[in-house]
N, C-alpha and C positions, 0 to 999 in steps of 0.2 A: 503493500500499499504505500502511496506516495505522500510526500511531505506537504502539511497544509500550510498556506500560505500566512503570512504575518497577519494581516487584516483577518482571517479566520482563524487564526491561534487567541489573537485578542477577544474576539467574537466568543470565542467558545472558555475563556478566562471569564467574562462579563456573566456568561450563562450560569458558570458555576457559583460562581460569586452570588449572582440572585438568586439561584438555587437554594445555596447554602443558607443565605440569608432567611429566605422564607422556611427553608425545613429548619433551622435552629431556632426560631420564634416556635415553630409549631410543635418539634419535638424533642428540642433541646439540642448542646453541642453534642452528645454522647452519639449522635445519627452516626453510622458508620461512612467510611469514604469510598465503599462500593455501592451502599444505596444512595448517598448523595450522586454520585456519577451516573447511577443509572437513571434517577430522577433527572439529571441534568440531559441526559439523553449522550451520554461520552463514556469511553472505557474507564475502568479501574486505572490501567496504565496512564491514561492520559493525565490523570491529576499530577503525578510527579510528574510530567515535562510543563506544570503549569504554577505549582509551588512547592515549596521546602518541607512543609509539612502540616498536618492537620491545626495545629497550632497558629500557622500563617495565614490559614483560610479563617478560622473563627476570628482571626484580628481583622482582616479584610470585612470579611460578612458583618461584623460588628459595626464596621465604620460604613459599611453601605446603609445598613439598617437604617443607623442614625441620620445619614444624609436624607434618607429616604422622609423620616420624620421633620428634618430641618425643612425640607420641601413641602411637606405638608402645611405645615402652620406659616410658613412664607406665603404660600399660595393662598391661605386662610385670609390672610392679611390683603392682599391683593383682590380676592372676592369681596371682602365684607368691606361695610363702611366703618373703618376703623378698629384700632387694637382690641377693645372691649369685644366688640360685636365677632371678632374673628376667635376673641378667648371662648366666647360663650358658645360658637358654632362648634369648636374643638371638644368644650365639654359635652354638649350633647352627643357628638360623635363617638366619643372615649367613652361614655357610660350607656352607649346601646348595646343591644341584645346582640346587634350585627357584628359589632367589635370584639363582644366577648364570645363569639360563636366563631372569629377568624384571625386568631391567633397569628397564621404565618402571615397575613398582612396586617397585622397590628402593631401596638407599640412594643419598640425593644427594651424600654423599659421595665415593664413589666414581665414579657417574655425572657427574658434571657438575665433576670436580676439573679437567680438561684445558681445558673451556670457560673457569672462571672463572679459571684461569689465564694464560688469554690476555686477559681482560679488563682493561680498565684500571684502575690501583689505587684510584681515588675511588668506584668503581661502588656502588651498595647492595647488589647480588649480591656483590659480593665481601666488605663487610659481615658479609651476614648467612650467608654462607656459613664464613666466619672463627668467628662467633658460635656456628654451628650445629655447626661441629668441636669447639670448645672443649665446648659443653655435651654432647655425645656421648662426648667422652674423659674428663669429668666424672662421667658416667652410667657409664664402665667401669673407673674406677678403684676396686681393692679394698685391703686392709690390705699385700697381699704385691707389688701390680703397678700400675704406671703406668697410667693410662688413657690416653695419647698412644701409650704403646708398644702397647698390647692395640689400640688403634683403626687404627695403622699396621699391626699383623698382619693384623687383618681386611680394612682396604683394600686391601693388598699383596696378600693372597692373592686378594681376590675379581675385582682389575683381571685378575693375572697368569691366574686360571682362566679368566677370560672369554676373553683373549686367545689363549690354547691350547685354548678348546672344541674338541671332538671328535677330542682325542687324549688319549691313558689319563694323560698329564700334567696336565692340567686338574685332574682329580680329587684324583689326588693331592697338588697344590697344597691343594688344600680340608682334605683329611684330615691333612696334616703341620701345616697352622696348625690345624685343629682341636686336633689332638694338643699342641701346645705350649700353645696356650690355656688348655686343661682340665688340664694336668700342673701349669703352673705356677701357675694361678690355686689 
């Protein structure tokens, strides 16, 4: 089989990073390289042509997930009339049943927290995660509310609603957090 062009190699790498970003948010970073590459439509051997290690991919996929998150709230600023309206739209979306049920396309703060906590403190993924959390909290800051508190409320509600999914408590958690953030905002 012939060599792939540089453009195709770059496209393959982007596909692997995007696939990893989604799978890691959905299933955790313990997803095997073989399963990941299969989901990306590539061979297991192709992984090692693109990445030095799985840890390098975790680092890059984490950065990709946070870049997507930043694009979402930046796009919200463009779509809505002012920061407050963009923040409210984000809260509405974040605390929705659809977001709860779709971790692969969801927030990396909630989806990757446990995996990042288990990683060594010197890892690039931890640095990227920390910066992403700080940036997200900054976006959520209002004149009346601290962004870290708002992010903790969003994060906690999402994680708890996912853990209790299938029971009435799951949607109650989302609704209570939404009310708390809306009334306090």
